[in-house]
N, C-alpha and C positions, 0 to 999 in steps of 0.2 A: 504493500500500500504506500503511495507516495505521500509526501509531507502535507500537501494541501488537503487530501482526503482525511488524513489523520487529524488535522486541525479542525476540520468540519465536524468529525465525529466527537472529538474532545469537547467542542463547544456545546454540543447537545447535552453532554454529561454535565458540564459546568453549569449550564442553565438550571439544572435540577437541584444543585446543591448550594449551600450558603446563601440562599435567597433572603433569609430573614436576618442576616448579620448586617448591621449598619456599616456602610462604607463611606469614606471621605469623598468629597467632590473632586473631580479631576482638575488639575491646574491647566488653565486655558492658554498658557504661554508655552506649552510644549506640544509635541506630537506623541500619541500613544496608540500603537497598533493602527497606523493610518492605512486606509484601504481605498475608498473612492476618491477620485480626483477630477475636478472640472475647472476649466479656464473661463474667465470672463471674456466676452468678445473684444473688449479694449486691449486685452493681453497682459495687463499688469497684475491682475489678481488671480490667485488659485483658491479653490474651495476644497477643503479636505475633511473627509469623514474620519473620525477617530473611534474605532469600534470597541475599545476596552475589552479585548478578547479574554483576558484573564480575570475579569470581574474585579479588578483591584479597586476601581472607583464606582461610585453610585450610578453614574450615567455616562453614556458616550457623549461626544460633543462634536460640533462642526465649527471650523474656524477658518479665517481668511489668511492667506499667505501673500505678502507683497514681494513679487519676484524682482522688482527694481531694487528694493532695499535688502532683499534676501532675508526676510524675517517674518515671524508670526505676529499677527495683529491681535493681541489677547482681548481687546475691547470689543471685537466683533463676534465673539463666540456665542453660540446657542447650544443648549444641552438637548441631547436626543436620548432615546432609549439605548440599551446595550445591543451589541451585535448588529450595527447598521450595515447594510449591504452596499451595493453599487450606488454611485451618485451620478445623476444625469441632470441636464439642464435643457431649457427651452426658452426661446424668446417669442412671446405671443403678444401681438398688438403693442409692441414697444416695451413690454414688461418681461424682465428676466426672472425665471422661476427655477428653483432647484427641487429635485425629488429624490428621496431615498427610502428604501424599505427598512423597517426595524424588526428584526427577527424575534427579539425578546417578547414583544407584546403583539406580534402579528399585525403590524400597522404600516401605513405609508405616510411619511412626513413631507409636507410641502412648505417651501420657504421662499419669500420674496427677496429680491436682491436690489440694492441701491448702492452701486459702487462709488457714486459721486461723493459720498460722505466719508470715504476712507476708513481710518481706524476709529470707528464709532459704533455704538451698540445698535444703530439703525441700518448698518450695512446689510445685515441679515435680519429679516423680520418674519417671525412666526408667532407674533403676539406674545412674545416671551415675557414672563413675570420677572420680578426682581432677582430671583434665583436662576434666571436664564432658561428655565424650562418652558417649552413651547405650549401655547394655548391649545386646548382640545379642538378649536375650530380649524386648526391646520393639520390635525392628526386624523387620518381616515382609518377606521377599524371595521366599518361596515357601510353598506349602502341600502337603506330601507331594511328589508328582511334578510338581505344577503350579508353574511359575515365574511370578513377577509379570510381567504384560505390560509392555512398555517405556513410558516417558514417562508415569507417573501424574501427573495434573494437578489435577483438581477432584474433590470428593467431597461427599456428603450423608450424614447419619446420622439414623436414626429411633429409636434406642434398642435396636433388635434387629439391624438390618443396616446395613452401610456400602456405599454405591454410589459407584463411582469411574470417572472417565473417563481414557483414555490418549490423549493429544492427537495424537500422530503416527500411531499404528496404528489409531485409530478403534474401539478396544475399550472395552467397558463391563464391569466386573467387580463382582460382588456378594460381600460378605464378611459372615459371621455373627459377631456379637460374643459371645464366651463368656468367662466368668470363668476365669482361669488362675492357677496358682501354681507355684513351684518349691520346692526344699528349704528355703529360708530366708524367703521372703516371698510375699505375695499380689501378683500382677502386675496386678490389675485386669481389665478386659474387653478382651481382645485379639482381633484379627480372624482368622477361619478361613475359607479359601476356600470359596465356595458354587457359583458358576457364572459364565460370561462369554459374551459374544457380540461378534463383530466386525461393525461397520457397514460399509456400502459407501462411507462418507465419513468425514471427520474428526470426532472428538468433542471438544467444548470444555467447556461447563459442564453440570451435571446438576441436575435438580430432581425431587423425588418428590411426587406428588399426595397431599395429606393424607388424602383420603377413599378412596383406592384403591391398587392396586399398580402404577399407571402411572408410568413415568419419562419425563421430557422432557429431551432433550439438544440443546443448540445446536451449530451447526457452525462450525468454525474459518474456513470460507470463506463462511458466511452464506447459502447458497442455500436451506437448509431447516432445519426443526426435526424431530428424530427422536423417535419414540415407541416405547416398549417396555413390556411388562407382565411381571411376575414371576409365574411359575406353578409349581405343584408337580406334577411328573409322576413317579408311582411313588415318592414320598418324596424326590425329587431336585429341586433348583432348576433352572428352565428360563426363559430369556428369549425372549419372542416379540416380533417386530418388526411394527409396524403401518405403515400408509402415512404418509409424511412430510407435514409441514405446510409448504407452500411459503412462503418469506419473500421471495424475490427471483425475478422473472420476466425480468429483463434479461439474466441470464447472466453479468453482470460479477462479482458476488460481493463481499462485504465481511463482515468478521467479525461474527457474532452472539455475544453473551456472556451476561451474567447473567440470571437468571430470579427472579421472586418472585410470591407470590400475595396476594390481598386477604385480610382477616381472616376472612371467611366461606368462603374457598376457592372462590369462584364465578368469580373473574377471575384470569387469568395475565398477567403483564407480562414482556415479553421485550425485552432491549436489542439493537437491530438496527443494524449499521453500514451496511446497504444504503442506507437512506434517512435515516440519522441520526435514528432515532426510537425510541420505546418502542411496541412493538406490543401491543395489548390483545386478549385472547381470552376468550370465554365458555367456561368449563370446568365449569359447574354440572352437566352431565350426563356427566362423565368417569369414571363408574364402570366403563365399558367402553372398549375401544380403537377403537370404530367411528369412521368418518369424521364421523358426526353428533355425536360426543361433544365436539368442539371447534369453535368458530366464531369467525372473525376479526371483530372489532368495529370498531376504528379504530386509527389511529396518532397518537402524540403527538410532534411534532417536538422534538428537543433538539439539543445541540451536537455537535461532532466526536466520533467514537468513543465513543458511550455505552457504559458499562462495567458497573458493578454497580448494583443497584436495592435500595432499602430502603423497605418500606411502613411508615409510621409511624402507629400507631393504627388506628381503624376509622371507616368512613364513617357518616354520620347514619343511624340506624335499623338498622345492620348488627350482627349477632351474631357474635362470634368463634367459629370452629369448633374444637372439641376432640374427639379420638377418645374412644370410649366408656370405655376404661380410664382415660384422663385425667380424664374427667368424674366418675367415681366418686371419684377422689382429690380432685378439685376440690370436690365437694359435702361431702366429709369435712373439708375444711380452710377452710370459709367463715369460721369464727371467726378463724382466723389471718390471713386476707386482710384482714379489717376492722381489724386491729390497726394502731397508729400506728408501731410499730417493726418492723424487718425480721425475719421469721421465721427460725429457725435452720435448719429443714429446707430442703434445696436446692430441692426441687420447689415448696414453698410460697413460697420466696423468688422463684423465677422467675415464679410467678403474681402475686405482689405487685408485682414490677417491671413486668410487662405491664399490670396494672391501672392503674398510675400513667400509663403511656404512653397507654393507651386513653382515659383521662380528659382528657388534655391535647392530643391530636392527632386529626385527623379523617380519617385514611386517606390523607394526601398521600404523594407519592413523593419520595424523595431519589435522584437519579441522578448517579453520578460520571462525569465526562467526562475521560478520561485525557489527551487531547491538549491540551485547553484549561486543565486545572488548575482546574476549576470543579465545584460541586455545583449541579444544577438542582433546584428545588423545584417540583413539578407537582401541581396539583389534578386528579385523574382524573375528578371529577364535572363540573367546568366545562371541563375539557380546556385549562386555562390554565397557563402558566408563572408561578408566583408570585414567584420570585426566582432570580437567578443569583449564586452565592456564590463569590468568588475564594478559592481555598485554595492548596495547594502544587502542585508539578508531578507529574504521573503519579498523579492521584487514583484510588484503587482501592476497598478495602473500607470499608463503613460500618456502624457500630454505634450504637444509640441507647439511652441510659440516663438515669435521673434521677441528679443528683449528691447529695452529702450533705445538701443543703438541699431535695431533691426538685425542683430546677429541671431541666427537660428539656434534655439535651445530645446532640449527635451527635459521634462521633469518626471521623475519616477517615484512612486511611493514604495518605501522599504518597510514592509509590514512588521518584521521582527526587529529591525534596527531603529524603529521609531523616528524615521527621517524621510526627507525627499532628496533624491540625487539630482544634480544638475549636469547635463551632458551637452558638450559642444557639438552641434551639427553643422556649423557654418562651413560652406565649401571653401577649400584652399586654406583653412585655418591650420596652424601647426598642431593644434590640439583637437582637431576634428575626431569625433567618435571616442572621446575620452571624458571621464568624469572630471569636472572642473570645480565642483563645490557641493555642499550639502546644506540643507536647511533642517534643523539648526546647524551652524558651523561646527559646534562641539561634537557632532556625531560622525565626523569624517573617518574616524578609526574604528567605527563599530561595524 
């Protein structure tokens, strides 16, 4: 059993013990078992989930990191439940939202973001009380008579819906994002239950095809990748399951985890623990769920327990895919994209940031290897490993951003080293593909 599976099993046991012992509050000027990582469209700020895996503290917490100053902003923290899972973001009608599942109490937490205030307690807003605990208005545990399925783990957001896996029960739930308010304030875009389905196996990570309503779900035991489509039947959401994509024919099984697509959405990359590889699929014809809509191409060998995948930039001659509604906005904001300063509009800022990345990177993959504490840099065109970068222990989520000097950087959460690694990705740099710093700086030797 690999270390990631062991950690997950241990966490289930830990949740059952010591629940009545009073614990101290976590210090919000530190990172502690950081897991989820999201960047603000402006590029300066990172948002980090601290899962408190060992239950040392009373609650988990989410905090802002300033990449320009390379420091944690303790005044921004809000407290969450223990064992928070993935962290995802969406910009809807000019409002940035964060969403994270909380496994301890089977809930989904929504948070509004206002980066303009910097290191302030209103940078993150979940109706937090004086003790920084989020208001019940931002915590979803049920919708009407439908109770949240147990063990929410990973999620994806497309601006209209939120798709979530439930790791032990094998369920996939779909939540529609709707603007809500109470008597005193606008709550932002909160999830409303839409539909769900239970798979015959476990559900791990989820990915939505950019060009269709297909969902791809990796399996905690790695035997197959599951496929679903989201359909409208009589005005109601319905999930239809298609045949699985077999990842392992040995029957032994090993965890499959993160998924990512190429810039043009023609290739799907899947982290497979079965043969310690990144499996590459042709999904150019995936507008339907037929067996012919996905084709296995090849595998790229990597290290122990391949975890999360980040595609950086686009391959030579490749055009980045954008949905029609995004293209309309894109065409209307060309002038802003060509500006030398960051646009104020959040949508334009995200396009501006992506344009810089596409100009500096050729579609290579960054793959985190949890057990080895390394980032593998892979060229999917030549199928070669370009570099193995030693970082902290328990490497997990990867975010790529230009810094304040428009130098390309990757930020990686080190789950077991309680830190974020900074990697130089700038072309022609003497330190390209090397770790050049940590947040906090005192963690460099861990």
